[in-house]
ZAKOLKOL-631982 format. One record per atom (N, C-alpha, C, O): x, y, z; residue in one letter. Coordinates in steps of 0.001 Angstrom, whole numbers, padded with zeros to 6 digits, always signed. Atoms other than C-alpha are relative to their C-alpha. Layout:
// residues N
XYZA...
//
This chain:
// residues 72
-000773+000794-001099M-033343-012224+007981M-000028-001404-000575M-000985-001959-001114M+000050+001351+000517A-031868-015582+007158A-000927-000890+001160A-001447-000639+002247A+001211+001008-001123D-033875-018770+008455D+000890-000422+001060D+002094-000169+001103D-000466+000237-001371E-033277-020182+011862E+001528-001255-000642E+002665-001458-000216E-000078+001237+000212G-032303-023115+010086G+001192+000082-001198G+001516-000970-001749G-000988-000043+000823S-029518-021799+007696S+001370-000699-000129S+002072-000434+000847S-001111+000430-000182D-026413-023766+006821D+001238+001218+000071D+001477+002054-000800D-001527-001198-000022R-022899-021544+008331R+000741-000142-001055R+001768+000510-000870R-000566+000217+000901S-021580-022406+005383S-000336+001153-001213S+000202+001228-002318S+000622-000807+001117E-023203-019901+003409E+000399+001462+000533E+000201+002438-000191E-000645-001035-000070A-021530-017252+005435A+001861+000713-000570A+002792+001148+000108A-001023+000175+000660S-018776-016862+003038S+000748+001742+000080S+000152+002816+000173S-000098-001296+000244P-016185-014146+002782P-000509+000944-000449P-000511+002010+000167P+000491-001031+000836A-017864-012345+000064A-001748+000587+000364A-002385+001540-000083A+001076-000270-000767A-020979-012394+002043A+000071+001100+001103A-000550+002160+001182A-000729-000702-000527V-019240-011147+004508V-000134+001777-000195V-000614+002815+000260V-000294-001941+000336V-018126-008130+002774V-000878+000742-000234V-000566+001926-000100V+001294-000464+000994D-021478-007153+001189D-000447+000936+001958D-000587+002154+002069D+000362-001075-001088F-022377-005886+005130F+000903+000682+000828F+000606+001282+001861F-001358-001159-000801I-018885-004173+006212I+000127+000811-000927I+000773+001850-000782I-000681-001017+000889E-018570-002620+003472E-000257+001701+000479E-001393+001885+000914E-000064-001034-000488G-018030+001134+004419G+000654+000260+001436G+000826+001387+001899G-000894-000173-001611V-016170+000483+008051V+000746+000535-000265V+001150+000733-001410V-001333-001306+000161Q-013578+002820+008853Q+001119-001123+000680Q+000819-001947+001545Q-001339+000855-000200Y-010076+000979+009266Y+000600+001024+000677Y+000162+002077+000213Y-000054+001624-001020P-008556+000600+011916P-001217+000165+000556P-001904+001175+000709P+001575-000352-000982C-011595-000508+013858C+000387-001438+000743C+001316-002216+000528C-000249+001585-000995S-012004-003566+016519S-001031-000853-000389S-001829-000473-001246S+001587+001231+000516K-014691-006467+015994K-000779+000770+000713K-001690+001063-000061K+001208-000975-000310A-016889-004179+018098A-000606+000215-000677A-001700-000324-000845A+000057-000449+000595E-016721-001990+015686E-000655-000789-001458E-001678-000361-001992E+000666+000929+000935I-017537-004502+012944I-001051-000614+000337I-001909-000464-000533I+001203+000745-000440L-020145-006497+014589L-001060+001257-000098L-002097+001090-000740L+000876-001431+000198E-021877-002855+014779E-000159+000303-000895E-001343+000505-001168E+000387-000151+001679H-021579-002196+011309H-000683-000944-000501H-001855-000806-000849H+001429+001002+000493A-022991-005283+010217A-001336-000432+000282A-002194-001094-000302A+002242+000095-000486A-026400-004923+012608A-000204+000955-000808A-001308+000952-001352A+001056-000805+000533K-026577-001906+010872K-000368+000163-001140K-001354+000735-001603K+000633+000350+001231A-026258-002929+007777A-000783-001350-000586A-000710-001935-001666A+001448+001275+000051G-029199-005760+008237G+000857-001231-000549G+000379-001807-001526G-000716+001495-000131A-026365-008977+008352A-000838-000779+000282A-001483-000551+001306A+000559+001364-000795P-027995-012046+008818P+000587-000833+001198P+001777-000832+001514P-000630+000868-001004K-027563-014308+011512K+001385-000926+000156K+002258-001070+001012K-001165+000882+000577M-025282-016599+009918M+001333+000810-000221M+002485+000401-000072M-001360-001116+000383V-023025-013416+008920V+000709+000801+001876V+001862+001008+002253V-000709-000396-001436M-022730-012033+012814M+000443-001249+000387M+001588-001147+000828M-000481+001212-000732E-022184-015545+013956E+001401-000159-000953E+002440-000449-000358E-001323+000106+000883A-019436-015690+011184A+000765+000832+001189A+001470+000414+002107A-000234-001134-000380L-018851-012340+012383L+000841-000184+001371L+002037-000348+001609L-000269+000783-001826Q-018721-013221+016248Q+001190-000877+000031Q+001833-000670+001060Q-001022+000594-000452R-015946-015666+015914R+001152+000428-000260R+002094-000293+000068R-001339-001176+000503L-013155-012656+014431L+000861-000185+001364L+000354+000243+002400L-000810-000524-001533P-010550-012769+017366P-000455+001476+000282P-000961+002195-000579P+000187-001272-000186D-010929-009600+019298D+001373+000880+000028D+002187+000977+000947D-001664-000327+000131E-007886-007831+018016E-000400+001687-000977E-001608+001889-001098E+000330-000534+000924Q-007773-004636+015555Q-000083-000362-000987Q+000278-001535-001076Q+000290+000335+001232Y-008606-004710+012056Y+000361+001105-001052Y-000453+001958-001404Y-000839-001017+000897Y-006224-002663+009671Y-000654+000506-001261Y-000769+001673-001636Y+000540-000480+001586N-007920-003048+006111N-000763-000859-000105N-000836-001650+000836N+000728+001451+000051L-010286-005553+004772L+000307-001311-000528L-000456-002238-000796L-000567+001416+000643A-007348-008130+003434A+000123-000737+001351A+000098-001968+001383A-000083+000422-000800H-006948-008192+007226H-000834-000970+001165H-000618-001765+002080H+001432+000350-000721L-010277-008865+008405L-000283-001269-001008L-000401-002277-000311L-000039+001183+000536I-010660-011598+005557I+001028-000811+000239I+000854-001994-000053I-001204+001201-000415D-007622-013360+006567D-000448-000685+001088D-000641-001895+000967D+000611+000259-000787R-008975-013506+009966R-001565-001023+000255R-002002-001723+001169R+001359+000231+000069F-012296-014413+008985F-000375-001545-000074F-001110-002360+000483F+000063+001214+000694S-011176-017037+006532S+000436-001280+001035S-000137-002361+000896S-000363+000665-000987R-009370-018810+009564R-000656-000488+000909R-000316-001442+001608R+001144+000039-001145V-012075-018779+011675V-001471-000749-000664V-002271-001414-000006V+001036+000804+000373S-014638-020141+009740S+000065-001350-000639S+000993-001913-001220S+000448+002017+000230P-016374-023923+009156P+000788-000012-001441P+000854-001049-002100P
//
């Protein structure tokens, strides 16, 4: 688990991809969060994913595009 004081900037698209690898598309935000949690995603990654829009994600490129728009 990440330290409570970890900087959110560490939740880069590359870091997120590690914890969503294997998710089946299309999928919802809730499914992405569930998959990441089961994969052991640290708090900073979960917080970043929670900022995603609540929509269907059709592939990894779509998810990363939306992630890039909401990440600090």
